[in-house]
C-alpha positions as CSV (number, residue, x, y, z in Angstrom):
1,M,4.9,131.7,152.2
2,L,5.8,128.1,151.4
3,A,8.4,126.7,153.7
4,L,11.0,124.4,152.1
5,A,13.3,121.8,153.7
6,V,16.6,120.8,152.1
7,T,18.0,117.2,152.5
8,L,21.7,116.5,152.7
9,S,21.7,115.9,148.9
10,G,20.5,119.5,148.3
11,T,17.0,118.5,147.1
12,A,14.2,120.9,148.1
13,L,11.2,119.3,149.7
14,A,7.7,120.8,149.8
15,Q,6.1,121.7,153.1
16,G,5.0,118.6,155.0
17,A,7.1,116.3,152.9
18,V,9.2,113.7,154.7
19,P,12.9,113.7,153.9
20,S,14.6,110.4,152.9
21,V,16.4,108.5,155.5
22,V,20.0,109.6,155.9
23,R,22.3,106.6,156.4
24,K,25.6,106.8,158.2
25,V,28.2,105.5,155.7
26,S,31.3,103.5,156.6
27,L,33.4,100.9,154.9
28,D,31.3,98.3,156.7
29,T,28.3,99.5,154.7
30,L,29.6,97.4,151.8
31,K,29.4,94.1,153.7
32,G,26.9,91.6,152.4
33,A,25.6,90.4,149.1
34,W,24.8,92.7,146.2
35,V,22.9,91.7,143.0
36,R,22.9,93.3,139.6
37,P,19.2,93.0,138.5
38,D,19.9,93.0,134.8
39,G,21.6,89.6,134.9
40,G,21.7,88.2,138.4
41,Y,25.5,88.9,138.7
42,R,26.4,89.0,142.4
43,I,29.2,90.5,144.5
44,E,29.6,89.2,148.0
45,I,31.7,91.3,150.4
46,G,32.9,89.8,153.7
47,N,35.8,91.2,155.7
48,I,37.1,94.7,155.1
49,A,40.7,95.5,156.0
50,A,41.6,98.8,157.7
51,N,43.4,99.8,154.4
52,G,40.2,99.2,152.4
53,G,41.1,95.8,151.0
54,L,37.9,93.8,150.4
55,D,37.4,90.1,150.9
56,A,35.0,89.8,147.9
57,T,33.8,87.2,145.4
58,Y,32.0,87.5,142.1
59,F,29.3,85.1,140.9
60,N,28.2,84.8,137.3
61,P,26.6,82.4,138.2
62,N,29.7,80.4,139.2
63,R,32.1,81.7,141.8
64,L,35.0,83.7,140.5
65,P,37.7,85.4,142.6
66,F,38.5,89.1,142.2
67,E,42.1,89.8,141.3
68,K,41.7,93.1,143.2
69,A,39.0,94.5,145.4
70,H,39.3,97.8,147.3
71,A,37.1,100.4,148.9
72,T,37.7,104.0,149.9
73,L,35.7,106.5,152.0
74,A,36.6,110.1,151.4
75,D,34.5,113.3,152.0
76,G,31.5,111.1,152.8
77,T,31.7,109.2,149.4
78,L,32.1,105.5,149.6
79,R,33.6,103.9,146.5
80,A,34.5,100.3,145.6
81,A,36.7,99.0,142.8
82,F,36.9,95.4,141.6
83,E,39.1,93.7,138.9
84,L,38.5,90.3,137.4
85,R,41.1,88.1,135.7
86,A,39.5,84.7,136.0
87,G,37.0,83.0,133.8
88,G,37.8,84.9,130.6
89,Y,37.2,88.3,132.1
90,N,40.8,89.4,131.4
91,G,40.9,92.6,133.3
92,S,37.2,93.6,133.4
93,T,36.4,96.1,136.2
94,Y,33.7,97.5,138.3
95,E,34.0,101.1,139.5
96,L,31.1,101.6,141.9
97,T,29.9,104.4,144.3
98,Y,27.5,103.7,147.2
99,D,24.3,105.7,147.0
100,P,22.9,106.0,150.6
101,G,19.5,107.3,149.4
102,S,18.7,104.1,147.4
103,D,21.1,101.8,149.3
104,Q,22.6,100.8,145.9
105,L,26.1,100.5,144.4
106,K,26.1,102.4,141.1
107,G,28.8,102.9,138.5
108,I,30.6,101.6,135.5
109,Y,31.3,98.0,134.4
110,Y,34.2,97.8,131.9
111,Q,34.0,94.6,129.9
112,A,37.7,94.3,128.9
113,V,37.3,91.6,126.2
114,M,34.7,93.7,124.3
115,K,36.4,97.0,125.3
116,Q,33.0,98.4,126.3
117,K,31.6,100.3,129.3
118,F,28.2,99.9,130.8
119,D,26.2,101.8,133.4
120,V,25.3,99.3,136.1
121,Y,23.9,99.2,139.6
122,F,23.7,96.6,142.4
123,V,21.0,96.2,145.0
124,R,21.5,94.8,148.4
125,K,20.3,91.2,148.6
C-alpha cells in the first residue's frame, strides 16, 4: 500500500516526498520590495498599520505614490490592494493575494486608462 501525505494546500505527496515549507503568514509578511518580472515594476512596502494601512510606494521606474494601499488577513489569506492616481495611472489598481508556497504576490492589475485587466505576479526582491 502506498502511503500519501497531504500538505496544507491539499496536494497529495508520494511516499518519501518532502512537503513544501509552510510559512506563517501575517501582515508583516508583506514588508519589503516586490518586483514584477515582466517589466521591472516594483512595490516597496514599509510600515503596516494595525488597521492594515500600508506605507507603500510604486516604481515604474520612477517613484509614484499610491493613492490607497491596504492589506487584510482573513482565514489565513493575506490580500493587498493598491490604487494609483499619479503619473497618468488615473485609478489603476492591483488586487493581490500572497501565495506562501511560492512567496509571491499574485493577482490582477487593472489598467484604468486602457480599461484592461492583466494577470500579474510579484516576487520578493
